[in-house]
N, C-alpha and C positions, 0 to 999 in steps of 0.2 A: 333630343333635350329635356333638360330640369326644366319643370315652368316657374316664373317669375314668383308666382303665389309660394309655392312650398320651397324656394329659398328665404321667403319674406318669413315664413315660419320658426325658422332656427334663431330669428332675431330678439336678443337677449334684451335691447334695450328697446319695448315698444313704447312709441308715442304718445302720449293723451293730447287730444287737440287743446291749441291753446285759449280757444270759447269757451275749455271745458275747467283751465285754473282758475286759480283768483289769487292775485298777489295780495299780503299785507304788510303790515308795519312791521309786526313783531317780526317775520319772515325773512323780512327783508336784512333786521336790524340784526339776526341770527347768522346771516349769511356773510353778514361782513365782518363778524367778529370768526366764524369758520373760517371764512380767506386769509384774515388775519391770522389765525392758529396753524394754517396750515403754511403760510409764508414764513412763521418763526418755526416750528417743526422741523422746515426744510431746510433753512438755515441752520440748525440744530446738527442734524441728518451730516448738511457738507461740510461743515466743519470737523465734525468726527470722520469724516472718509477722511478728511484731507490730514488730520493729526496722526502721528506717528504710532504706531503702537511699537512695545519693544518687549522684547523677553531676553533680562537679564541672567547667565550661569557663570559659573566659576569651573573651568574646565584644564585640561594638562595644558601647558603652555607648548604650542603649535605653530614658536614664531615662522613667517616667512622671511625676514630681513637678516637672515644670516647667523653666525656664532657673535657677531659684533655689538658693539652697542655705542653709540656717539653721545659722549656726554659732553655739551652746551653751559657754560659757564662766563660770568662778568662777575669780578670781584675785585672792591678796590682796597689794599692794604697803606693806610697813611703812614706806616713807618717800616716801610718795606722798598728799599730801593731799588729801582730796575735793573741795577747794576746786575744786582745778585738773585732777584726772584729765579725761583727754578718750578717748573713744573712734571714731577714726576708721576707714574701710575705704575701701580705693580697690584699681582692676585695672586692665590694660592696655589695656581698652575706653574709659578715660579717665574712670571714674567717679568721684568723689571724693566722699564724705561725711562732715562732719567735726563733730563735737562730737554724736554719735548719743545723744539721751537718751531717745528714748520708752521703750523696751524694755530700759533697763541701769537700775539700782540700783547706787546707792554708799553703801556701810558703812562708816563711821569706824571703824578698827581702832587697837589698841598696835603693841609692837612682837611681843607674842604671840599676833597674830593674833586678839585678842577684842575684839569689837563695844564701844565705846564711847560710842555715840550710837545717834540715828533716823537712819533714812536721809536724805543728802543730796542734796539738790535743787539741782541747778546753777541758775546764775547767765546768763540771756540776754542779749542784747543789750549786752554789757562794751565791745565795738568799737564802739559807739555813742552812747560817755558823753561830754557833754559838758564838756570841760575849762576854757574858758573862762582871761582873764589872760593869756594865751602872753605879753603882750608886756608883762607890770604888771612896772613897774620896782623892784629891792629897796629903797624907800624907808619901808616902817614903822617906826613908831618901836616896836611890839611885835611880834617874831616870836613862831614857836611853841618855848614851852620847849624845848631839847635835854635830855632824861632819860635817865640815867644808872639802872644794876640795883641802885643803892642811892636815888636820887631816886623811881625809877621806885613801889616799894617805898611811902616816904614819901608822896607824894601821889596814892596810887589809897586809901589807907587814908586820906587828907583831905580829898578830895571826896568828892560824891557818884557822880560824872558823872567819869571820865575819858579824853579822847579820843585815839588815838594814833597817828602815822602813819609806819609801820616804812617806813622808805626806804634805799634806795643810791645814794649819791654818782651812781654809774655809769651808773643805770638813766634811760631815756628818760622813761620816763613819771612818775618822781620827780619829775623838773627840771620837767614839765609841769606837776605838780601842786604845787610848793611856793609859788609868786606866791599861789596862789588860798589855799592853805593858810596861809601867813604872815598875810594879808591877814584872813582868818576869823578868826586867832588875836586880831588885833590890835583887832576890832570886837567878839569876845567880851570881852575883855579890860574895854574899855569900858563894855559894855553889863554884865556881872556882875565886877565886880571881885572878883580871888580874895579879897580882904583882908576885904571886908564881904560880900560874897554865901555865896562857899567853895562854890558848888552846882556846878559845870562848871570844867574847866581843858583847854586845847588842849594839848598835846607831842607832838616829834618824838623817835624814835629811829634814830641812825642805824646798820644792822646790819652793814654794816663796822668800826665802834668793838665796838658791843656785840654781838655775834656770839651770845653767851650768853644773853642776856635776848631775842633775836629765836628762837634756837632753844626755849626754853622756850615762846612763846606760838606755836610752831609758824608762823612765819612761812615760806612758801618764796615768795613769790610778791612783786614789786617795782612800785609801794608799796603797802603793808598796811593800813586804818584800822577800828581797831579799839576799842572801846567796851566800857569797865570800870566797872562797878556796884559800889558800897562797902554795905556791908549784910548778914546771915546769911541773907536770901530772895533771896541770888544767887549762894551758893558750894554748890560741887562738892561729890562725897566727899570728894575728896583735899583739901579746906580753898583750895582755890586759887577765886579769884574767875572767875566765870564771865563770861564776855563775849561780845558780839558780833562782827559785821563789816561796813562799811558799803560796797554796790556804786552808792550812787547817784551821779548826776552830782557832777563836782570841781571845777564853776565858786564862784565865792565866793558866790554868792544862793542856791546850793543846798546852801553845806556851814551856812549860816548857818539857813537853812531845818533843818537837820538837829538846830543844835544847841536849834533853839528848839522841834522836836518831842520830843527827848529832856527839854527842863528841863518838857515842860509839865505832866507828872504830878507834878511834886517843888514843893510848896511852900515859899515861900522862910522864911518863918515858923517850921516847924516842923519842916522837913527831911524829911517823912512824906508816902509814896503819895498822891496823893491819887485822887479818883475819876474823872477825866478819865483816856483813855487817850495812846496816841501818835496822832500825827496820820498820815492814810493814805498822805501821802507818807512818811515815815519809817520806817512799820511795812513799803511796799512795796520798800525800799531796804535795808533792816538785815535780817540773817538771823543767825541763832547761828554762832559761829565754832565751827572745831573743838575738841576740847578734848584730839585727840591727831593724831599729823604721818601717820598711815597712812589705806588706804583699799582697802576689798574690792571689786572690781568684777564686779558680774554679772548677767546678762541673755543675751539673745540679738539675734541682728541676720541680715538674708538678703543676699548675695551673690552675684552673679551667676556662673556655673558657666565662669568663665576665673579663668585666674591672677592673682592678687590677693594681698593682706595687710590686715592686721587690726594698725591700732595703737595701742597707749595710749601717753599720754604726757603732761605737764602743757601746757595750753594758755588761752590768755585774750587778749582782743583788746586788755586794759590794763594786763598788769600783764610785767616781765622777771624772767627769773628766771636765778641763778645755776648755770649747767653745771658748777661745780666742787663743787657742796654736793648737789648729785643724786645718788641713787640709785637704778637701778630695779629691783635685784633682787624676787624674787615667788617667789610661791608656787602652784602651781598646782594647785587644788581639783580642775576637770573642766574637762576641754578637748573638744569633738565636735564629728562634723559631722552634720545630717540632724536625720530626729524620731527623738527618744529611743527606745529600745526599752523599754518601760513592763516594770515589775517585776515585773505581774500575766502578760501576751502570756508573758515567758519562764519564769514558771512552769506556766502551761498549756502549753506548749510544750518541753517539758525536753529532748526530741530533738535540737534544734537547737542546744543549747549547745557540742555540740564543735565548730559549722562556723561560730557565731559568738561574737560579745564577744573574739575572741581580741588585737585590737591597734586598737580605736577609742578605745582612752583611754592612748596611749604617754606623755604628758604626766601624767597625774593622780598625786596625790598626791609631786610631786617640787618642789622648791627648784632653783631656778636664782638664782643669787648674784653679784654684781660682786665678786671677789675683789682690784681693782685698787682699792685703797681711795685710792691715793694718784693714779688717771689721773683726769681729768678727762671728759666728754662719753664715756660706757662705756655704750653700746646692746648688750643681749639679743636675738638673733635666733634664731628657732626656722623651720626649712626642714620644710614637712610635704607629702610627697605624698600626697591621697588616692587610694582608688580606691573605687569602689561595688559592695556587695555584697548579691547578692539572691536570697533562698529561694521556690523555688516549689513547688508539691505537682500532680501530674498523676492525682489520685484524680478516680473517676468517668468515666477519659478526656478531662479539661480540666485545663488550666494555672489554679490559682489561686495567686497572689501570698501569700504569707505574710510577709513581712518582707524591708524595703528598709533597709538602713543605708550608712555610711561608712566607711572603717576607712583608719589612715595609719600612714604611718611618721613619725620626727621627730628630725631631726641640730638642734641648737645650738650656738650660739656665743656669743662675747665679741667685740666688735669696739667700735675706735672710733669717734666721727663727728663730721662738722664742724658739726651741729645740737644742739640739747638732745639730751640721750640718752633714748632709750626702749624699750620693748620693742614687738619688732616680730615678727609672726605672720604669715611668707609660705606661700600654698597654692596650690598647683596641682593640677589634677585630672586624672586619667589619660582617656583618650580611649575606653578600656578597661572591662570589667566582669566581674566575679566572680558567675557564674553556680551556684547552687547549684541540683537539681533534686532533690525527693523522687518515688522510683519503686514505688509501692507494689506488692508482691506480688497476686497474684490469690487469688482465695478457692479457686478451681478448682485452684490448684497446691499450694495447703497439703491440700485435700483429699485429691487423689492421692498427697502423700506421706504423710500420717496412713493410707492405706490399703497402701500399700507398705510402710511402717516394719509394721505391724499385719500384714498376709500372710507379710511375710518372714522376719520374730522367728517368727513360729508354725511356718515351715516347715522354717525353722533351728533350731528346736528341737524339732520330730517326726523332723528328720533326724538330731539327735545322738542323738533315745533310741532310734533304731532303731539306728544302728551301737553304740549302748551294750550295748542287748538282744541284739543278733549276735553280740556280745564274749562276753557272760557267756555264753550260750548254746554258744560255740567252745569255751569253757574249760572248761564241764560236759563236754563228749565230749570232748575230752580228757583228761580225769582219770578218767573213768567208762573211755575206753579202755586207761588205763593197768593199774587195778586189775582188768581182765579181763585 
């Protein structure tokens, strides 16, 4: 067996008997300073160890999220009615998706962007509406009564139901509706004499003449058939009559069925509501009309990862629009590409904030206004350059993707268009992506630095103490020599 003496011979830290050591006030002070320095440097090293060490590079896009890109948006249009607001997307490969509704919500708003009603559900199949009576000659003995702003109020308070065709003489669809509308008005007059019955009347409003009346009823497409009800049970908060819109077929037979369905719940004798409701035909063709002229369009859609455009505009397969009265000014609450980074994820990973979320909201919280008030067909366009940013972690020697998001730059412009004005968002994805790699320091490197800090400070403090003691002794010797 190896003797204890031989084992002790390899001791690096030989002990000096305590009786041979001497404590000094200067040594105590230096020891305190050295200890504080050790604690401070240890804290600095620990902070450096815990900090994220990142490496940023630009590489060819190696997207792992498929060939499609989500576009998430929330945009408010104070002068575009939800009745006709349409969201379309197209790309350079020839894809055209019109009037997307499945993932889009449309909320009526006022000029101050405040919601004025429940979500508006778009009416499908307007291009399949049956007009009929195209060749009908205008030989009816009674056409629909032309209404003015003054007579409109009079008739709306006199009749239980006032059905009004808001039209424009130049409108193709208004021209197609006129024969059927006049004939339906004639038949309605014969069956329900306004003088003796008093329950219903069909009228017409020329919006080129009665512009104020049409604007107050938020008419943006021609023709628009509105149904006004008399009575306090149908009044809005602001005292205006609640009204509905008819979206059914426009031939004479269908219009008469609408009239019959509206009159079904109203008794002639006492003009009170009966227990029976409207017919299924009427219910399916009539919806509540917008009580304000604005719309907030929000939702998301998927687009191919190729250059394309998102377009929001007024669209209908059976209405015409006056471009001179359309204003596509809008406020962008939110517009982003890709999957949204949740607040919880960002909270848990605050170390990533300096590298993410710097330019994925370039349009958020901004107004884009048509300043050319006297110009028609003014389109507001946004040109967006999109770049993917990905953060990966190389912990445990393996790469782990943490976050993938898309950032973009935006340039906006107001321009004239030969078609109806729209809000257009052009987007183009870069073939390159920004790759941010987390490279954590190894624990062995941290321990090595801590040992170096402790040993270094201890050694330097010892050297300083020796120098100080030697200097003090030398000074004493010099003073002693002078006295001798």
